[in-house]
Structures are given as C-alpha cells and as structure tokens.
C-alpha angles and dihedrals in degrees: 000000000000120000115261100188101083121098119229098206142049128228130254110232115220130355134287114326127200137222115011090347090075090070092048090055093056093047089050090051089059101047087106086071086083089080087059092050091256141112123206101241092150108148109232094202124226103327102193130211114150095125090066108021101036137249098292091051089049092052093045091054089057094049096042092049092056093042092063093063114087099311092173091061099078132172116267117265116241114196116225128198097197116127136356115316112249135166124248114291126221121180121180116185137346096284093051090052091054092048094049090045090057093045096049096038094242113175122242139038101248097262126127090248094047110022124184110263123212106185151157096019128145106205120185108199089206092216091305131130100269148358097207120012120178123176141173099009136132098180119116117253145156129216111195143162092008126140113214121182149148098041100146110147107114103173091094141069089260091058099206097301129175090212120005125189121183124175089353131140135185098030128143121202110189140165094356125143116222119185144152093018126121087241123019104200119357127187116187117186088336119139139183095033132134130222114190138166094350121148115217117179141156097013113152101234116004131005094201121009125182119181126178090351126137140191094016125146125222111187134167095348121154121215129172142163127002137160099263101033090247112143115161110005120194119189123176092343129147138194098010122162108215114177139153097007121153120210127182125196086348136067147186125300123194123189133162141131096238134065090238090061086066113029108039099074132100110222115174138153096005122145136202115195090348093304128107123264108228111209115180125184133181092357130145117203134348139101136260118250117251096244096068119144091185135358127213124177122192119184094343131147137195096009126151119225105177140149101013130143107211114175136159093011107116093246121013098202125014127184124186120182090344124138142187093020128147118227106180141154097005130144114218110176138161095013134124087251124002098209124002129187123187121184088344123134143188094019124145116229109183142159095000125147112220106175136160096010127123087249123012102203119358133184132189121186090341117136141192094017123150116224111183137159100358126146113223109171139149094021116149094227124015130350092209122004129189116193117182089338120136141190095021128149113225108179141154095002125144109229102168137140093020123123086255123007105211128001127199111186122177090338133130145191093026124146113219108182141160095358121150105230102166135135096029088136100167094061139338141341091215122011125194127186125174088345124148140185095011125144115223107184142158095000124149105229105168134139095024128116087257122005096214119005118193126185133172089352132129145187094021126142115225104183141160094356123147113227110174136159099004114156095238120006134005088205116007117186125187129189093340135132142196097019122145114224106184140159095358123149109224108172134152098016127116089252123018095203122000124191120187122182089344129142142194095007126148117230105183137168099342125151109232107170139152097010114153096233116014140352092211122008125190118189118179088340125136145177093028126141115226106187140159097358127148111227108177135160097002127135088246122009101213126354131193117193140164105023097323096165143174095017122149114222111185145146094016126145107225114178144157096008113168089224127009126344091219120017120189124181145135103060096311102152144158093043120144118218118183144138092027123140114229112194123183098323123161089017095302091152129210097293135035109320136174094232112104114223098211137046130208116182097158106058130208095083126123119225098194142040105267092200098055096025088231123134132174136309111250116189091208099046109127093213096248133118098027111176093022136090089251094062096093116349115204118227118244135065098286099083093232124166145175103236092185113043117179122246093215136026122276115252107247115245118245118239117242092254090052091052090050092050091049092048091051091048092053090046090053093049091048091052091047092051094047091052090047094052092047090056 
C-alpha cells in the first residue's frame, strides 16, 4: 500500500509581495515541482506596478522577469578588433568626469559648445557589469565610434550593459557598436540625451532600453536579433523623438502606468523587418494599412486592426489607454508577446492566431475586454494572460501546447468558458493566483501537469470543466478558500481534486474516477464540504491528511477503490462522514467480506449523522449490530465505527445543471400536452 503521509506541496512563506518579489512568490510556490523532476521556471512576463510602487519597482519588475528565464543560456561572444583597447569606464559626477577626461586625454571641457568626447575605444566587458557607466552628470559629452561588448554580469544595478547612463543629461551616443551584452544601451532616469546611428545586435535582453527617461532622441539606430526579441524597450518614458530607426527580427515595446508614457512620443519613419511601424496616438476611428511591420495604439478608440501578419517584432500589436477597438484575424507569431493591452478596456480581440511567442495575448489593468475564438498555441509562457484585469470574457479560445494555457493573476469577475486548454504539459491548463469572483466553466483542461491550478484565490466558481489525463491533478487548489468546485469531470489524473491548506470550499457533484492516487485529496484543509461526488476506480476514493479537520463528507458514491474508499490519518479529526455509498472498495467483493472499506487512523471523526441516526451504505455490511459500535468497525487504530449503517444505497444527488435540465424537460412535456389537448 503506498504511503499517504507525504505532502505534495511546499508552503509560501509570508503574504503577497509586490514588485519583483511577486515572481519570487510564485517560484517559491512551485518548489514542490522538484519531486516531479521539474523546476518552476515559468516566466511570468512583465508584471507591472509602477502606478502603485514607483518607477524603480516598475523597472525592477521588468528586469527580474526577464532574468528568471534561462540566464545561463547566453548569446555567443564575438570578439571585435575595432578601436583602441580600453578598460571599462565608470564616471560618477561632474568632478569625476573632469578628472578622468584629463587623465585619459579626452577632448572638450563639458560645455555644450565643447563637449567631452570619448571615442574610438574597443571595450571588452570581460563578463563584468558594464563597459561604460556614467552616472549623476549634467556636463555635455559625446561617446562615439566605440565598440562595447561582453558585459554580462546582471547581479547589479548596471545589469550587464554595454553603455549605461543613470541620472545623466546632455549626453550623445553616436556611431557605437554594442553587442553580446545583456543590455546594449541602457538609460535609467536620464533625460535630454541623444542616441544616433548606433548598431545594437545580439544583446541578450534589450538592445536599447530607456526607463524613466524623458525628452530623448533616438534617430537612425539599427538593432537586430537578441535572445528575447526585445529591440527598443521604453518603460515610463515621455516626450521621446524616435525617427528613422531600423529594426530586424525585433521591434519596439512601450510600457508605462500613465497616459503620458504612451501618447507623448513622436515616432516616424521607423521600420521593423523592412516594413513600417504604425504608431497612432489620440486617434478615433480608422484602420491600419496592410503593410504594417508593427502596430502601436496610444489613446486610440474605434480603430480596426485586421488581417495583419506580424512576426519577429517584439510585440505584434500593442494598445495603451485605447478602448473600443477591434483586433481581428491577425497572425502574431515568434514575438515576445503576440498581442499586448495595457490600461485598455472594452476592446474586441477575436479570431487571431498567436503562436510561438513568449505570451500569446496578454493584458495588464485592462478591463471588460472580449477575447473570443483566438488560437494561442506553442507559446513558451501563457497562451492568454490576464494581470489585474477584470470583467473580461474569455471564450472559445484554443490555448494548447503552451507552458501554461491560460493565466488569471490578481484579477476578478472574469468569465472563462469553453476554452481548450490541453497539452500544456509543463504546467497548467488554467492558472489562477490571487483571483476572486471568477467563473471558470466548460473548459477542456486535459493533458497538462495540472488541469486547473488555483492558489491564494477565493470566491471563484469552477464548474463543468473536463480535466482528464493530467500528470498530477485534475483540479489542484493551494491556500484558497470559499471556492465552488462543482460538476467537473476529473478522470485519469494522479489526483482528481487536490486541496492543500484550503478552507470552506464546496466540492460538489464532481466525477473523480480512475485516478491513479486519489479521487479527492484533502491535505491540511478544513471546513470544506465534499458532497455528491462520484469517486470510482481510484487507488483511494477520498483521503484526509495532515490536520484536515471539520470537513463534511456526505452523499458521495465511492466504489472500486484499490485501497480504502475513505482514508483518514495524520491528526485529521472532527470530520463528519455520512450518507455515502461504499461499493467494493479495498477488495471488499460483491458480497459480505471481511475487508473494511474505510480507514481512520486519526480518531475523533463521526461516521454517521447524529441527528438522523443514519450512517453510510456499505456493500459488505452483514446487517448485524445496528446501533452499536460493532455494526461496522472502521479500520485503523482510532477505533472508529459506523453505528448506523444503511440497508440500501443512498440515492445520488442531482447536480444543479441536471435539476435544471430535468425541470426544462418537464416544462416542455407540459407545454406539449397542453397543446395536444387543445387540438
């Protein structure tokens, strides 16, 4: 008999954390995956929070998200001989700039008319944090004709940058080549700078990254190819002039928690893969030309984005603060994100194909959107991902063969129905974290690691889903309360329904059959109602472990379990078990057999309804001892017993949907008869 005392999950320490810690919380949650030979390296892409947590938190979230994904798999280093070999340069403050200019013989005096000039250097970062790092300066300077490469150490503020400016103004970076770094050129809270005619290629994360920077000019730069398809990345920036830039196999990305981060830029004459970048701001109505290489909407309404093929361009379609738009029949493939909406509501996203991206379709703080009939397959992270996005309809989408099919993060009042979320074998068909009041119904969640995974979530309805042949759980719930799990089919998994550290949930009228371990498994979970379920052909029907107390288990059909129909151990007490049907569990056979069908090793549980003096139906009860402790003794060291075994099986309860169908059927019969008699 297999051991039933080992826990399958770890414990999150502490409550909800913000910023980059939110990702760490989810990674910690999944440390238990090690016992399955897996590590949870799922990239939870760009979870934004600048409006609440400040610019630095926002920027850290971006960096830390990317840093979780395969940081040991770096771009190859290509050595360059261009320029004069020079060590890494770090300048902190105007005085330091003047001193180093004198030491190195840099031309100029730091004025607008005569800027310092750093030129013609070849700087090998040697795996360090930077090649050129300038901070806290307001002097005028030019960095030109330099080759900066092989800065790859990311465990620092500088993040492995070819050129890194922080709190810097009045700089010009021109005609430099940046490659094989983690970041090519990185400006953090640095305004009034110019980047022109630079070539940034083969950098691991971003080729050009601006965060919290304003009034900068990016002109005639060339960027191509990096690990994450992130070309020019603009986070919390305002009033940029972006013209004449050429990007290959990557594109532009805009993010920011205010409207000004989206609609204050000038973006003209830029191309992605030889096709124009269409950036619209403050526009009502219209459509996007068919030759688009990338599409960005900022504060736009009632626009039509249809029939485009947008591949290898960072984010195919981006919307910020844009509402009532139609995004239909587009193909967005091999991007970082296929379609991304930020602070954009009441849009229609329909009949799009988003394949082989990191995320297929992703939303942040975007509400009341309709996401229908899209195909999101083969994505390395989520097929569809809702982050802090409420009141959205997600229906009839195919979210299959991704790492995770569909994610709902810190979101509420969404309707997720009739989606195909199968074959996401790394992780989950549907994933919910800190989500409430959502309706998850009629989805196909089969062939995943877990069909539906719920953590730190409450007041959700999980109903009429099919969760078959998942490698661990049909439905797996972790640290969650007051959810209704009803009328689901959870067959052929390891566990049909698994609750860990979960309380006051309803588990009603589910079909949990032929699972290799348990039909229903409660671990450290109390005050739950388990009622009207069918648990047939499992190793164990229903198990309670590790202080799972005060649960009510009633009106369930439990049959043909290899071992016990109900198994209670590990200080699980004060549970009430009554009006269940036990059929031929633990080898009990068709007739009276000495094998007991249930096990209680904890004690303090009641195996009958004290009010009605009715217990459970046992297919092998011999009819003797009714009303005494000898009527049906329960196996285990607790000395438990069912004093009031039932003579005949309990009539199974009908599910609410079955009751509704029956009522409608009777109504139709009544109408038919009335019409018949009238004729």
